[in-house]
C-alpha positions in Angstrom: -0.3 0.1 0.2 2.9 2.3 1.0 4.6 1.4 -2.3 1.4 2.5 -4.3 0.8 6.0 -2.4 4.7 6.7 -3.2 4.5 5.5 -7.1 1.1 7.9 -7.7 3.5 11.0 -6.0 5.9 10.1 -8.2 3.9 10.1 -11.2 2.2 13.5 -10.0 5.2 15.0 -9.3 6.5 14.5 -12.3 3.5 15.4 -14.6 3.2 18.3 -12.7 6.8 19.3 -13.1 6.7 19.1 -16.7 9.4 16.0 -16.2 8.2 13.8 -19.1 9.9 11.4 -21.8 8.0 13.0 -24.8 10.7 13.3 -27.2 13.6 13.2 -24.6 14.1 9.6 -24.2 18.1 8.5 -23.3 18.3 11.8 -21.3 18.5 12.3 -17.6 15.6 15.1 -16.2 16.4 17.1 -13.0 13.9 14.9 -10.7 13.7 11.5 -13.2 15.5 9.8 -16.1 14.4 8.5 -19.6 17.4 6.9 -20.1 17.9 3.0 -20.6 19.5 2.3 -16.9 16.6 4.3 -15.5 14.9 0.9 -15.5 17.1 -0.8 -13.1 18.1 2.6 -11.1 14.7 3.0 -10.3 14.3 7.0 -11.2 12.4 6.2 -14.6 9.8 8.9 -15.3 6.3 7.8 -15.1 5.6 8.0 -18.8 9.4 6.3 -19.7 7.8 2.9 -21.4 5.3 5.1 -23.4 7.4 7.5 -24.8 11.0 5.0 -24.9 10.0 2.3 -27.0 10.8 -1.6 -27.3 9.9 -3.7 -30.0 9.3 -7.4 -31.1 10.8 -9.0 -32.6 13.9 -6.4 -32.3 15.4 -7.6 -35.6 14.8 -7.6 -39.0 16.4 -8.2 -42.7 17.3 -5.1 -44.5 15.2 -6.1 -47.3 12.2 -5.3 -45.0 8.7 -6.8 -44.5 8.8 -7.5 -41.1 6.0 -6.5 -38.7 7.5 -5.3 -35.1 5.2 -4.8 -32.7 5.6 -1.8 -30.1 5.1 -2.7 -26.5 3.0 -0.3 -24.0 1.4 1.2 -26.9 -2.4 0.6 -26.8 -4.2 2.8 -29.3 -7.7 2.7 -30.9 -8.0 0.1 -33.6 -9.2 3.0 -36.3 -6.3 5.4 -35.3 -3.5 6.4 -37.2 0.1 5.3 -36.8 3.3 6.8 -38.6 6.5 5.4 -38.4 9.4 7.1 -39.2 12.7 5.2 -39.9 16.7 6.5 -39.6 14.9 10.0 -39.2 14.0 10.0 -43.0 11.9 7.3 -44.0 8.4 7.5 -43.4 5.6 4.5 -43.5 2.5 3.7 -42.0 2.1 1.4 -39.5 -1.0 -0.7 -38.4 -3.2 -0.9 -35.3 -4.5 -4.6 -35.2 -8.1 -5.6 -33.7 -6.9 -5.9 -30.1 -5.3 -2.6 -30.1 -1.5 -3.1 -30.5 0.5 -1.2 -32.3 3.5 -2.4 -35.5 5.5 -1.0 -37.5 6.6 -2.6 -40.6 10.6 -2.4 -41.5 11.3 -0.6 -45.0 14.1 -1.8 -47.4 17.0 0.2 -45.9 20.1 -1.2 -48.0 22.0 -0.9 -44.6 22.9 -2.7 -41.5 22.8 -2.4 -37.8 20.9 -0.7 -35.3 18.2 1.9 -37.0 15.7 4.5 -35.3 12.3 4.2 -35.1 10.2 7.3 -33.9 6.5 6.9 -33.8 3.8 9.7 -34.4 -0.3 9.0 -33.4 -1.0 12.8 -35.0 1.3 12.4 -37.9 3.2 16.1 -36.7 4.5 15.0 -33.7 7.1 11.9 -33.4 7.6 12.0 -29.9 8.2 8.3 -29.4 11.8 6.8 -30.0 13.2 3.3 -30.2 15.1 1.2 -32.5 15.6 -2.5 -34.0 18.5 -4.2 -35.7 18.7 -4.4 -39.4 20.3 -7.5 -40.4 22.5 -8.8 -43.7 19.6 -11.1 -45.7 22.5 -13.9 -45.2 22.1 -14.2 -41.5 18.4 -14.0 -41.4 16.3 -17.0 -39.6 16.1 -19.3 -42.6 12.8 -19.9 -40.9 11.8 -16.6 -41.8 12.5 -16.9 -45.7 11.3 -18.5 -49.1 13.4 -21.6 -49.2 14.4 -22.1 -53.0 14.6 -25.9 -52.8 17.7 -27.3 -54.6 18.7 -23.9 -54.9 21.5 -25.4 -57.3 18.5 -26.3 -59.9 17.9 -22.7 -59.6 20.8 -21.2 -60.4 21.9 -23.5 -63.2 18.3 -23.6 -64.8 18.8 -23.7 -68.5 21.9 -25.1 -68.9 22.7 -28.6 -70.0 20.4 -31.1 -68.7 19.3 -28.4 -65.6 15.2 -28.0 -66.3 11.9 -29.4 -64.8 10.0 -28.0 -61.8 11.5 -25.5 -59.5 9.6 -25.6 -56.4 9.6 -23.2 -52.9 8.9 -23.1 -49.6 7.9 -21.2 -46.9 6.1 -20.7 -43.0 2.6 -20.3 -44.1 1.4 -19.0 -40.7 4.4 -16.0 -41.0 1.7 -14.5 -44.1 -1.3 -14.4 -42.0 -3.3 -14.6 -45.3 -5.6 -17.5 -46.9 -3.9 -16.3 -50.3 -0.9 -15.2 -51.5 1.2 -13.2 -54.3 4.6 -14.5 -55.6 6.6 -12.1 -57.3 10.1 -11.9 -58.6 12.3 -8.9 -57.7 15.5 -7.6 -59.6 18.3 -6.1 -58.1 21.0 -4.0 -60.2 23.4 -1.2 -59.8 23.6 2.1 -62.1 26.1 4.9 -62.4 26.7 7.2 -65.4 30.5 6.0 -65.5 32.9 4.2 -64.6 34.6 7.0 -62.8 32.2 7.8 -60.9 30.8 4.5 -59.8 31.1 5.5 -56.0 29.7 8.8 -56.3 26.8 9.2 -57.8 25.3 5.3 -58.4 22.0 4.0 -57.0 21.3 0.6 -55.9 17.7 -0.5 -57.3 15.6 -3.6 -56.4 12.5 -3.2 -58.5 9.6 -5.7 -59.0 10.0 -7.2 -62.4 6.4 -9.8 -62.7 4.1 -11.9 -60.6 4.6 -15.8 -60.7 1.3 -16.4 -59.2 -1.9 -14.4 -57.8 -4.5 -15.1 -55.2 -2.9 -18.6 -54.5 -3.3 -20.8 -52.0 -0.8 -20.1 -48.8 -0.2 -23.5 -48.8 3.3 -23.0 -47.6 4.8 -24.3 -51.0 4.7 -23.7 -54.8 6.3 -25.6 -57.7 6.3 -24.0 -61.2 8.2 -24.7 -65.0 9.8 -21.0 -65.6 9.2 -19.7 -69.0 12.6 -17.7 -70.4 11.3 -13.7 -69.9 12.7 -11.6 -72.6 11.6 -8.2 -71.6 13.2 -8.7 -67.9 16.5 -11.1 -69.1 18.9 -7.7 -68.9 18.0 -8.6 -65.1 20.3 -11.0 -64.0 19.9 -11.1 -60.2 16.9 -11.0 -57.7 15.2 -12.5 -55.4 11.4 -13.8 -54.5 8.9 -12.1 -52.9 5.6 -13.9 -50.6 2.8 -11.4 -49.9 -0.5 -11.3 -49.0 -3.2 -11.6 -51.8 -4.6 -8.2 -50.7 -1.3 -6.4 -51.5 -1.3 -5.0 -54.6 1.6 -6.2 -57.3 5.2 -4.5 -56.3 4.4 -2.2 -53.5 7.0 -1.6 -51.4 7.5 -2.1 -47.5 4.8 -4.2 -46.6 4.8 -7.4 -44.6 6.0 -10.3 -47.0 8.6 -12.7 -47.2 12.2 -12.6 -49.1 14.0 -15.7 -50.7 17.5 -15.7 -50.4 19.4 -13.3 -53.5 20.5 -15.6 -56.2 21.5 -15.3 -59.9 18.6 -15.4 -62.2 19.2 -18.4 -64.5 16.0 -19.5 -64.8 14.1 -16.8 -65.8 17.1 -15.6 -68.6 16.2 -15.0 -72.3 15.7 -18.2 -74.6 19.0 -16.8 -76.1 20.5 -18.2 -73.2 18.7 -21.3 -73.2 19.7 -22.2 -76.7 23.5 -21.9 -75.9 24.1 -21.4 -72.2 28.2 -21.0 -72.4 28.3 -19.0 -75.3 26.3 -16.9 -73.9 28.1 -17.0 -70.3 31.0 -16.1 -72.6 30.0 -13.3 -73.8 28.9 -11.9 -70.8 32.7 -12.8 -68.9 34.5 -11.3 -71.6 32.4 -8.1 -70.9 33.3 -7.9 -67.5 36.5 -8.8 -68.6 36.5 -5.0 -70.3 34.6 -3.9 -67.7 37.3 -4.6 -64.7 40.2 -3.4 -66.5 38.1 -0.2 -66.4 37.2 -0.2 -62.8 40.0 1.1 -59.9 42.6 -1.2 -58.9 41.4 -2.7 -55.4 44.0 -5.7 -54.7 46.4 -3.7 -53.8 44.3 -2.8 -50.8 44.0 -5.7 -49.4 45.6 -7.4 -46.5 47.3 -10.9 -47.1 45.7 -14.1 -45.5 46.8 -16.1 -42.5 48.8 -18.9 -43.8 47.2 -22.0 -41.6 43.9 -22.6 -40.7 44.3 -22.6 -37.1 46.2 -18.3 -37.7 42.8 -17.8 -39.4 40.3 -18.8 -36.7 42.7 -17.5 -33.8 43.1 -14.1 -35.2 39.5 -12.8 -34.4 40.0 -9.2 -34.7 40.5 -8.7 -38.3 38.8 -12.6 -39.6 35.7 -13.9 -39.1 33.9 -17.4 -40.5 32.7 -17.2 -43.9 28.9 -18.8 -43.3 28.6 -20.4 -46.9 31.8 -22.4 -46.1 32.3 -22.8 -42.3 33.7 -26.2 -40.8 31.2 -25.7 -37.4 28.3 -26.0 -39.8 29.7 -28.8 -41.8 31.7 -27.7 -44.1 29.4 -27.1 -47.2 31.4 -25.2 -49.6 29.9 -24.8 -52.8 31.9 -22.3 -54.4 35.0 -23.4 -52.6 35.4 -27.2 -53.7 38.0 -28.5 -51.9 37.8 -26.4 -49.2 36.7 -27.1 -45.7 36.5 -23.7 -44.2 37.3 -19.9 -45.0 36.9 -16.7 -43.4 36.3 -13.2 -44.3 38.2 -10.1 -43.3 36.3 -8.4 -40.9 36.7 -4.9 -42.0 36.7 -3.8 -45.9 39.1 -2.4 -47.7 39.5 1.6 -46.5 38.9 3.3 -50.2 37.2 1.1 -52.2 35.2 -1.3 -49.7 36.5 -4.1 -51.0 36.7 -7.6 -49.3 39.4 -10.9 -48.2 38.2 -14.3 -48.4 40.8 -17.0 -47.5 40.0 -20.7 -47.8 41.9 -23.5 -46.2 41.9 -27.9 -46.9 41.8 -30.6 -45.0 45.2 -30.1 -43.9 44.5 -27.1 -42.6 46.8 -24.9 -45.3 45.8 -21.7 -47.8 44.3 -22.7 -51.1 45.2 -20.6 -53.9 43.3 -19.8 -57.1 46.5 -20.8 -59.1 46.0 -24.5 -57.5 42.3 -24.9 -57.7 39.2 -23.0 -58.9 38.0 -23.6 -54.7 41.0 -21.4 -54.2 40.7 -18.2 -52.0 39.5 -15.1 -53.6 39.4 -11.6 -53.0 36.1 -9.7 -53.7 35.6 -6.0 -54.9 32.8 -5.5 -52.9 32.9 -7.1 -49.2 30.4 -9.6 -48.9 29.0 -8.1 -46.0 29.3 -4.5 -47.1 30.7 -1.5 -45.4 29.9 1.8 -44.4 28.3 3.9 -45.0 26.4 1.4 -47.1 23.5 2.3 -49.0 25.6 3.1 -52.2 27.3 0.6 -54.5 29.5 -0.8 -54.4 28.8 -1.0 -50.3 25.7 -2.1 -50.0 25.6 -5.4 -47.9 25.4 -8.5 -50.4 23.9 -7.2 -53.1 27.3 -5.5 -54.6 29.7 -8.2 -53.5 26.7 -10.8 -55.5 26.9 -8.0 -58.7 30.3 -7.6 -58.5 31.8 -11.1 -57.4 29.7 -13.8 -58.0 27.6 -13.3 -61.0 30.9 -12.6 -63.0 31.9 -16.5 -61.2 29.2 -17.9 -63.3 29.3 -16.4 -66.1 33.4 -17.6 -66.2 33.5 -20.7 -64.3 29.8 -21.9 -63.7 28.6 -22.0 -66.6 31.5 -21.4 -69.1 34.8 -22.5 -68.7 36.4 -19.4 -69.0 37.8 -19.3 -64.8 41.2 -18.2 -66.2 39.4 -15.1 -67.2 37.8 -14.9 -63.7 41.2 -15.7 -61.4 43.1 -12.9 -63.8 40.8 -10.5 -61.8 40.3 -12.4 -58.8 43.9 -14.0 -57.9 44.4 -15.4 -54.6 46.6 -13.1 -52.5 48.8 -15.6 -50.3 50.6 -14.8 -46.9 53.9 -14.2 -47.8 53.1 -10.5 -45.9 50.7 -11.7 -42.9 52.0 -11.4 -39.7 50.0 -13.1 -36.7 48.6 -10.0 -33.5 50.4 -10.0 -30.7 48.2 -11.1 -27.2 47.8 -10.4 -24.0 45.4 -11.7 -21.5 43.8 -11.4 -18.0 42.6 -14.7 -16.1 41.7 -16.4 -13.1 42.9 -14.4 -9.3 43.4 -12.0 -11.8 46.8 -13.5 -13.4 48.3 -11.1 -16.6 50.4 -11.8 -19.2 51.6 -8.7 -21.1 51.8 -8.7 -25.1 55.6 -9.6 -24.3 55.2 -12.6 -22.3 55.5 -11.1 -18.6 54.0 -12.6 -16.1 52.5 -11.0 -13.0 49.6 -11.1 -10.3 47.5 -8.4 -9.4 44.4 -8.4 -6.8 43.7 -5.1 -6.7 40.0 -3.7 -6.5 38.4 -1.3 -9.4 38.5 0.0 -12.6 41.9 -0.3 -14.5 43.2 0.5 -18.0 44.5 -2.8 -19.6 45.2 -1.0 -23.1 45.9 2.2 -24.2 46.9 3.8 -27.6 47.3 7.4 -29.4 45.6 5.5 -31.9 42.3 5.7 -30.0 41.7 2.5 -28.6 40.8 2.2 -24.8 40.3 -1.4 -23.0 39.7 -1.2 -19.5 38.7 -3.7 -16.9 36.6 -3.7 -14.0 38.2 -6.1 -10.8 35.6 -6.8 -7.8 36.2 -8.9 -4.5 35.8 -12.5 -4.8 33.6 -14.8 -2.3 34.2 -18.0 -0.9 31.9 -20.6 -0.8 30.8 -19.8 3.0 29.7 -16.2 1.8 33.0 -14.9 3.2 34.9 -12.3 1.1 38.6 -13.6 -0.2 41.4 -11.4 0.0 41.2 -11.6 -3.6 39.9 -9.9 -6.8 38.6 -11.6 -10.3 37.1 -9.8 -13.6 34.0 -8.6 -13.6 33.8 -6.5 -17.0 35.7 -5.1 -19.7 34.5 -2.1 -21.7 36.3 -1.1 -25.2 36.2 2.1 -27.4 38.0 2.9 -30.4 38.1 6.9 -31.5 34.4 7.3 -31.9 33.3 3.7 -32.1 29.7 2.6 -30.0 31.2 1.9 -26.5 30.8 -1.9 -26.0 31.2 -3.8 -22.6 31.0 -6.9 -21.6 30.3 -8.1 -18.2 29.0 -11.2 -15.7 25.5 -11.4 -14.8 23.7 -14.1 -13.4 26.3 -16.9 -14.5 26.7 -15.3 -17.7 28.4 -12.7 -20.4 25.8 -9.6 -20.9 26.9 -7.1 -23.6 26.2 -3.2 -23.4 26.0 -0.8 -26.4 26.3 3.1 -25.1 24.6 1.4 -21.7 21.8 -0.5 -23.4 22.1 -4.1 -22.9 22.0 -6.1 -26.5 19.9 -9.3 -27.2 21.9 -11.7 -28.6 18.0 -14.3 -29.1 17.8 -13.6 -32.8 21.4 -12.3 -33.9 24.6 -14.0 -33.0 26.6 -11.3 -35.2 25.6 -7.6 -34.9 27.1 -4.9 -37.3 27.3 -2.0 -34.9 29.2 2.1 -35.4 33.0 1.2 -35.6 32.8 -2.3 -34.2 31.3 -5.8 -34.6 30.5 -8.0 -32.2 30.2 -11.9 -31.8 28.1 -13.8 -29.4 27.4 -17.7 -30.8 26.9 -18.4 -26.9 26.3 -16.4 -23.5 29.7 -17.6 -22.3 31.7 -16.5 -25.4 31.6 -12.3 -26.8 34.5 -11.5 -29.6 34.5 -7.4 -30.3 36.2 -6.7 -33.6 37.1 -2.8 -34.1 37.8 -1.1 -37.4 41.7 -1.3 -36.4 41.9 -5.0 -36.7 42.2 -5.1 -32.5 40.2 -7.7 -31.3 39.4 -8.4 -27.7 38.0 -12.3 -26.8 35.9 -12.3 -23.4 35.3 -16.0 -22.0 33.8 -17.5 -18.9 34.0 -20.7 -17.5 32.6 -21.7 -13.9 31.4 -18.0 -13.7 35.1 -16.9 -14.0 36.4 -14.3 -16.9 39.2 -14.4 -19.0 40.1 -11.3 -21.3 42.3 -11.4 -24.4 43.2 -8.5 -26.0 44.6 -8.8 -29.9 46.8 -6.4 -31.7 47.8 -5.7 -34.8 51.8 -5.3 -35.3 50.9 -1.3 -36.0 50.0 -1.0 -32.5 53.8 -1.8 -31.5 55.8 1.2 -29.3 52.2 2.8 -29.0 50.6 0.7 -25.9 50.2 1.6 -22.3 48.2 -0.2 -19.1 48.4 -3.4 -17.3 49.3 -5.7 -20.1 52.1 -3.8 -21.2 54.1 -2.0 -24.0 53.8 -4.2 -27.1 57.7 -4.1 -28.4 58.6 -7.2 -28.1 60.7 -6.0 -24.7 59.5 -7.5 -21.7 62.2 -5.8 -19.3 59.6 -2.0 -19.8 56.3 -3.9 -19.2 55.9 -2.9 -15.8 55.7 1.1 -16.3 53.8 3.1 -14.2 50.9 5.6 -15.3 54.1 8.6 -14.2 56.5 7.1 -15.9 58.4 4.8 -13.2 59.5 1.7 -14.4 59.9 -1.2 -11.9 62.5 -4.0 -13.6 60.3 -6.9 -14.9 63.2 -9.8 -13.6 63.2 -8.8 -9.7 59.8 -6.8 -9.0 58.4 -7.4 -5.7 54.6 -7.8 -5.2 54.3 -4.7 -3.7 56.1 -3.1 -6.5 54.0 -5.0 -8.7 50.9 -3.5 -7.2 51.8 0.0 -6.8 52.7 -0.4 -10.8 49.1 -2.2 -11.3 47.0 0.5 -9.0 48.3 3.2 -10.7 46.7 2.7 -13.8 43.4 3.0 -12.3 40.6 4.9 -14.6 39.5 8.3 -13.8 35.8 8.6 -13.7 36.1 11.3 -16.6 37.7 8.9 -18.8 35.0 5.6 -17.5 33.5 3.9 -20.3 31.4 1.5 -17.9 27.7 1.6 -17.1 26.8 2.0 -13.4 23.2 1.1 -13.7 22.6 -0.5 -10.3 22.9 0.8 -6.8 25.8 -1.4 -6.4 28.4 -0.1 -9.1 27.1 3.6 -7.9 28.3 3.0 -4.3 30.8 0.9 -5.6 33.0 2.3 -8.2 31.5 5.0 -10.1 32.6 8.1 -7.3 36.5 8.1 -7.0 38.7 6.9 -6.1 38.2 3.8 -9.1 40.7 2.2 -7.1 40.2 0.9 -3.7 43.1 1.4 -1.5 41.5 0.4 1.4 41.0 -3.3 0.1 44.3 -5.4 0.7 44.6 -8.6 -0.9 46.9 -11.3 -0.4 50.1 -10.2 -2.3 51.4 -14.1 -2.2 50.3 -17.7 -2.1 48.6 -18.7 1.0 50.5 -21.3 3.5 47.8 -24.7 3.9 48.9 -27.6 5.5 50.2 -30.0 3.5 47.3 -32.5 4.8 44.7 -30.5 4.1 42.2 -32.7 1.7 42.0 -29.6 -0.7 45.9 -29.7 -1.0 45.6 -33.0 -2.2 43.5 -33.1 -4.6 44.5 -29.7 -6.1 48.1 -31.4 -6.8 46.5 -33.7 -8.6 44.7 -31.2 -10.5 47.2 -29.0 -11.1 49.7 -30.2 -13.2 51.2 -28.9 -16.6 52.5 -25.5 -17.9 49.4 -23.7 -16.0 49.9 -25.3 -12.6 51.6 -22.1 -10.4 48.0 -19.8 -11.0 46.5 -22.9 -10.9 47.2 -23.7 -7.4 47.5 -19.8 -6.7 43.8 -19.8 -7.4 42.7 -22.5 -5.8 44.3 -21.9 -2.2 43.0 -18.5 -2.0 39.5 -18.9 -2.8 39.8 -22.8 -1.6 37.9 -23.8 -4.2 38.9 -26.2 -6.8 36.4 -25.5 -9.4 38.4 -21.6 -9.1 41.9 -23.5 -10.0 40.9 -25.5 -12.6 38.6 -22.8 -14.2 42.1 -20.6 -14.2 44.1 -23.8 -15.4 41.7 -24.2 -18.5 42.2 -20.6 -19.1 45.7 -20.8 -19.1 45.7 -23.5 -21.6 43.4 -21.5 -24.0 46.3 -18.8 -23.8 48.9 -21.1 -24.4 46.6 -22.9 -27.5 46.1 -19.2 -28.6 49.8 -18.4 -28.8 50.7 -21.5 -30.4 48.0 -21.0 -33.1 49.6 -17.2 -33.6 52.7 -18.6 -34.2 54.7 -16.7 -37.2 54.8 -19.3 -40.4 57.5 -18.4 -43.3 55.6 -18.7 -47.0 57.8 -19.0 -49.8 54.9 -18.0 -52.2 53.6 -19.6 -55.1 54.8 -21.1 -57.8 53.5 -22.1 -61.1 53.6 -25.7 -62.7 56.1 -25.8 -65.7 54.7 -25.2 -69.2 54.3 -28.4 -70.8 54.5 -30.1 -67.2 53.4 -30.6 -64.1 54.2 -29.4 -60.3 53.3 -32.2 -57.5 52.7 -29.9 -54.2 50.5 -26.8 -53.4 51.7 -26.0 -50.2 54.2 -23.4 -49.6 55.8 -23.2 -46.4 58.9 -23.7 -44.8 59.9 -27.4 -44.6 57.9 -28.0 -48.2 59.1 -29.7 -51.2 57.9 -29.5 -54.8 58.5 -31.7 -57.2 58.6 -31.4 -61.1 57.7 -33.7 -64.0 57.4 -32.5 -67.8 54.9 -34.2 -70.2 56.3 -36.5 -72.7 58.3 -35.2 -75.7 60.0 -33.0 -73.5 62.8 -32.4 -70.8 63.0 -31.1 -67.6 66.0 -28.2 -67.8 66.1 -27.0 -64.1 65.7 -28.5 -60.8 63.5 -31.3 -60.1 62.6 -30.5 -56.6 62.7 -27.2 -54.7 62.4 -27.0 -50.8 60.8 -23.7 -49.1 63.8 -22.8 -46.6 63.0 -21.0 -43.3 64.0 -17.4 -44.6 61.2 -17.9 -47.4 63.1 -18.6 -50.2 63.3 -21.6 -52.6 66.1 -23.7 -53.2 67.4 -24.9 -56.9 66.6 -23.4 -59.8 63.1 -22.9 -61.7 62.5 -25.7 -63.8 61.4 -25.5 -67.0 60.0 -28.4 -69.8 61.2 -27.9 -73.4 61.8 -30.0 -76.6 65.8 -30.6 -77.9 64.7 -28.3 -81.0 63.3 -25.6 -78.7 66.4 -25.9 -76.5 68.5 -25.3 -79.6 67.1 -22.5 -80.7 67.1 -21.3 -77.1 70.9 -22.0 -76.8 71.4 -20.2 -80.2 69.6 -17.4 -78.9 71.4 -17.4 -75.5 74.8 -17.7 -77.2 74.2 -14.4 -79.1 73.2 -12.7 -76.4 75.9 -14.2 -74.3 78.6 -12.5 -77.0 76.5 -9.4 -76.6 77.2 -9.2 -73.1 80.8 -9.8 -73.6 81.2 -7.5 -75.5 79.4 -5.0 -73.2 81.7 -6.2 -70.5 85.0 -5.3 -72.3 83.7 -1.9 -73.3 82.9 -1.2 -69.6 86.1 -2.6 -68.1 88.0 -0.3 -71.1 86.2 2.9 -69.7 86.9 1.9 -66.3 90.5 2.0 -66.8 90.5 4.8 -69.0 88.7 6.8 -66.4 91.8 5.7 -63.5 93.8 7.0 -65.8 92.3 10.7 -66.0 92.0 10.6 -62.2 95.6 10.0 -62.0 96.3 12.4 -64.7 93.9 15.5 -64.4 95.9 17.6 -66.1 94.6 15.6 -69.5 91.0 16.3 -68.5 88.9 18.7 -69.8 86.4 18.6 -66.6 88.2 18.4 -63.6 87.4 14.9 -61.8 85.7 15.8 -58.2 87.6 13.0 -56.0 85.3 10.8 -54.4 82.4 11.0 -56.4 81.5 9.7 -59.5 
């Protein structure tokens, strides 16, 4: 009763003083708050939920067509609702028979969190929220139109591929007994090649209907007829809507198929001779490619091995079209078992790198296999600012890089043309990142390999850099099983920001990892991968979060038995440009214990007290803190200075426990191997075998990561001799290639070449020649040698004459300057 009276007084107070969230979401007002943290801080304005909206579901394909229900907004079924997306696109919403409000997402050609403003009077947009626009390939298949046997769809009209095409969908998602099925086409247009990135336009347009007013059974089959009118549209999607929707109406509730090449609707000329048609298209593409800007020089090299590629999580991520975790279904890369893509697009042209690996874990190159690694003129996932070619997520990539693959390789035999523009980059210039880690009690291993333990309580700088990177860590006091507080701490949160990127915080909450973006909790129930502002976040499980930044830096957060471990991965560009608890990354561990004031403690003989002084000095000030304080506990414990708690005195050495203690006996059996010391330390400090085991496993994970990131030497790709064969496709240190010639040819040069540790090949380049060809070459070589010999004689004579002139300078017309030539 008293709570009800208090709430009523608060509502009256807020309204009387004008404290409302109308048009003020995200703000903290004088007497109440419209900020997202107000819910947990219990200081929201009374109308917070009416004006600061939440939607369900919270994500939609960037193609649009999904109805988002606005929670806590009940309106008259006869009323009007207008939804504004991204501050610029207005669309009519709808109110169902129960008064629930809905906005239908529009086509946006961009991914990430999209602002949503709502008006109930078509004048004032004073209610706001947001939803996640998702790359079409990352949409839950349950919400898509499925093209049954997509290979048949994309090869239809080529030799021996015909018959009925079939599609299926979840009929309950349409909300109508009858449906329309449409074909939409995609293309990009620009006034000139030079203007490609300036005034080019992306266009997704309705072409024609495959069927109208069909029963909504969840499946449809048809035999396609060649389309002469629309055959210049070669890429597109199927769309299904309720039959009451007009043909081609935009931004309505619907289901989309995946993007695919439209072989099945191309004109009769394609079906008559698909190989000839495709060859013509391939050669036209070849001509266009030669006019477009060169993009290969912008791309970084691939990792040399699969283990490197999977470990370098700040720069590379699994390609879902060829993922070992999903069964290695590598349709476009036969012979590969796993591919990764560079997370970031190239800086100027928005291009992408793709790296594929075989079952031995070695990089596959296009010089050896059509299933090799291939770069992309347009990054498959798009690139900011999106919207315009060639940066449109998914679509630009298919237009520039995939349709041409069909032209040249899959529908005709012109792969040499395709790979002349999409050659594998190799890995000779790849340099693995450096890794630093915090785990357990906590224990630190710097980028340069220095290990130490710091048990301070507070918020600290893990890594700072003049390149704009800041990684901060929060520690809290650990609890023993009996509820008492231990004289030890552990990580509870890490926050990351780079330049003007979104702030990402990952913290332990109720036994799981919770991710916050700008103090707002990110939901991963619908999507595992999120494209955010200046940062990407991947969370496949509630115990595993990876943050990838534009610089290529990565932050991995793992939770085991309630204990957090944080790994920071930095490209070599950060060398000599880091400071904080993970040290100065310069391959010299002796200067890793540098205080914020510049004092250096010797890493070789620093005492526990000196380490504590060094580390505690890297506390985070309130002015630069990246953390969220959305509870009374966090406000009281961390938000007020000092951020380091000097009153907390941890145990600075391993506790002494009698040998006959049962804990010790079990600990000795468990804590073995390279991480035994930290395992024992944490077991004794917390009197928990579970904690000790979690620390040991985290340490072993770090050692495995370091092994995976070990540098690998590559000697570079080597071609087969003309009129001969090459045995072997591995080009790393220790590998050997052998060569043979076809019948009627003799080998001149090395039969085998070995890749040395310095990155060079032994031996000489092999050539396969006939005797007649050899005589011609030797004859030509003899003439060439004669000319070289004459040149040598002339040079020697000139040098002799020059020396004579230096000895007798009076004979020279122009004085010779001593010591220079």
